[in-house]
KOLBADO-780449 format. One record per residue (C-alpha): residue in three letters; x negated, y, z negated. Coordinates in steps of 0.05 Angstrom, whole numbers, plus 5000, padded with zeros to 4 digits. Each point is the difference from the previous one (the first is absolute). Layout:
N
ALAXYZ/...
***
This chain:
289
MET460857995092/PHE501249345037/GLU501949674935/GLN505350544987/ALA503049895069/CYS501449264987/GLU507350144984/ASN501150435061/LYS499349715070/ARG500150685034/ALA494750284954/MET495749395012/LEU500750045075/ALA498350744999/LEU493749864960/LEU498049435046/ASP500750455060/GLN495650544968/LYS494449574974/ARG494149815042/ARG495549704947/GLU500349284977/LEU506249874959/PRO499849744929/ILE504649455021/GLU498749544940/ASP501650564952/ILE506350175039/LEU502349275000/THR498749934926/LYS503950634983/LEU505649815048/SER500649304972/GLU500150244928/GLY506050455015/ALA503449515046/ASN499449414952/ALA502750414943/THR506350155040/SER500949385043/ASP506050245041/ASP497950725012/PRO500150115076/LEU495350604997/PHE493949584985/GLY502049495053/LYS500550545054/THR493350294981/PHE496749315001/GLN503349865067/ALA497050645028/LEU493149764980/LEU501249335033/GLU502450325064/ARG493850435002/GLN496149344993/LEU496350274940/VAL501249384958/ASN496449355009/VAL505649524979/ASP496749434963/GLU501949574940/HIS497550554953/VAL504750525029/VAL505849505000/GLU498849874926/LEU499050744985/PHE507050185024/THR503749374979/GLY503550374944/SER503550465049/PHE505749745042/ARG499850595049/CYS492549965011/SER500049255006/GLU505750055050/ALA496050505041/LEU493749584996/LEU503249345020/SER503950345057/TRP493550315026/LYS495949364991/PRO504649394991/ASP494149525003/ALA496350344943/THR496249524955/ILE503649884934/THR496449654943/GLU502749764933/ASN499350664963/ALA505050365045/PRO506049524991/ARG498249934927/LYS501050754992/ALA506149995045/ALA503149434961/ARG502550494947/GLU504750335049/PRO504849605045/GLY500250525056/LEU492549995008/MET499849244997/ARG505549955052/LEU496150485045/MET493749584996/MET503949355010/ALA503250285062/SER493350215029/HIS495849394979/ARG504949454985/ASP495549435024/SER493450284975/LEU501550374936/PRO495949694943/VAL505449814949/THR495649714946/ASP501249814927/ASN497850714980/VAL504950325048/LEU505849584974/LEU498050144929/ALA499850755014/ALA507049955031/THR502849764934/GLN497250584961/GLY503150605033/ARG506450374985/TRP503449695060/SER497149304990/PHE506149605020/LYS500950405065/THR492749955018/MET499949254987/GLU506249935044/VAL496450375057/ILE494049544994/LEU504149364997/GLN504450195059/ALA494050155043/THR495049464981/PHE502949464955/LEU499649445050/ALA492750165013/LEU498150024926/ASP497349414962/LYS506149824958/ARG495649894940/ILE498350744999/LEU507150204983/ILE500549494945/TRP493350244972/LEU502450715004/LEU506349884960/LYS496149654946/GLN496050644990/GLN506350404985/SER504350084939/GLU506249594992/SER504450625010/PHE496650155067/VAL500949295025/ARG507349994978/ASN501450675034/PHE496249805062/TRP504349385007/GLU506550364988/LYS498750635041/THR495649745056/TRP499449265011/LYS507449834996/THR501550495056/VAL494849795052/GLY501749675065/PRO499949285024/GLU492850055024/TYR497949914927/ASN503949354990/PRO493949545008/PHE497050334937/HIS506350004958/PHE497649424958/LEU493450334984/MET503250664982/ILE505449724955/THR494749564967/ALA495850614984/PHE506050374974/LEU502549444954/GLN493149844972/LYS498250724987/THR506650224969/GLY502249364967/SER506850085032/GLU504949445009/PHE501649735069/THR507150235013/ILE505749765044/ASP499550665039/MET492749845017/LEU502049315023/GLU505850245042/ASP495850555031/TRP494349535018/PRO498950045075/PHE502649425041/GLU499949915075/LEU505249655043/PRO500449595041/SER492949784986/GLY501249904925/ARG493550354983/ASP500350134925/PHE493750444992/SER497249554945/LEU506449994958/GLY499449244991/TYR492850054976/PHE501950574953/VAL505849604971/GLY495249434987/GLU495250474964/LEU505650274956/CYS502149294983/THR493149724984/ASN495050564986/ASP499750314931/ASP496950635029/TYR506750175031/PRO506750164967/ASP505149444999/MET504149855062/LEU507350194997/VAL504449414985/THR506950205023/GLN504849745052/ARG498950615045/ALA492449924996/ALA500749265016/GLU504450165061/ILE494750475028/VAL494449504989/LEU503949435033/GLU502050445058/ARG493050265015/CYS494749524975/ASP497549335025/LYS501149334965/GLU493550004961/ASP501250694970/VAL507349834985/GLU497749384962/VAL495350404957/PHE505550504985/LEU505349484982/ASN495249614956/HIS498650654963/ALA507250244998/GLU503549354983/LEU506450255033/SER505849565022/ILE500849945075/THR506750345013/ASP504050075063/ASN497650725005/LEU492749785000/ILE501549485054/GLN503350545042/ALA494050454990/ALA495249455022/GLU504249895062/LYS497950705022/ASN492749814995/VAL496350015067/SER493449694978/GLU497149425039/ASP501149514943/LYS507350194989/GLU502449295012/GLU495349734946/LEU502250574954/MET507349815007/LYS498549274985/PHE496050204939/LEU505750434974/GLU505249455010/GLN495649504963/LYS498850504944/ARG507450144996/GLY501449254993/
***
């Protein structure tokens, strides 16, 4: 009878008021979770579960958290009732297939949620994988070991990595700039794509400090490392490099590109704010002859 009342809060409350014997709480929770997890957004199960919580009939532990992870409404009720509930890896791994559930857990346990390799991998396998990954990145990226994301992308198909870059990574905010080099490296190596002028123009750059977020290092890798696609050799690419990179990186690029030093390149270098700008200008004048 209790099991049949799982979808009806009033019926459940009426039964609870009538019964005096020990409740089959485990059976009730199992039945309730089965129905709730099958229809994640159904408020009826959430209201019934909330009634059990309010009657203090549920011992909220990691097992219960995991049991109801598939239901947004029940998880919402649980985390509202006990915001400091213990959450272990299995719960976010199950939640990772649905962005709303992951966002709910992140909001409740942002600093303590165990976002492991398995959780990230699960996030890429659901129907809403891009959205779920975006939720995770927005909440925890700066706290993650940057190698995890590179590892994660290497586990995926080329089409996933390409879509992830196009739909998610290119739209994230400036807080991700320090990891731009790592992400674009993973994208290029996985997909075999060329490094385009749009990628170069969109590379983050900070003024007035002149922070280039590893652009100079990346340009050097493109120019000298066979594991990377070739560096662009155009006047526009050269202007960006001379405007943003330090002398050492500019030298590597120009030795690779073998471009003539034009007035436009000199003008681009004059915008450079690196500490060795004076040496850079001397180098360019000497190379120009």
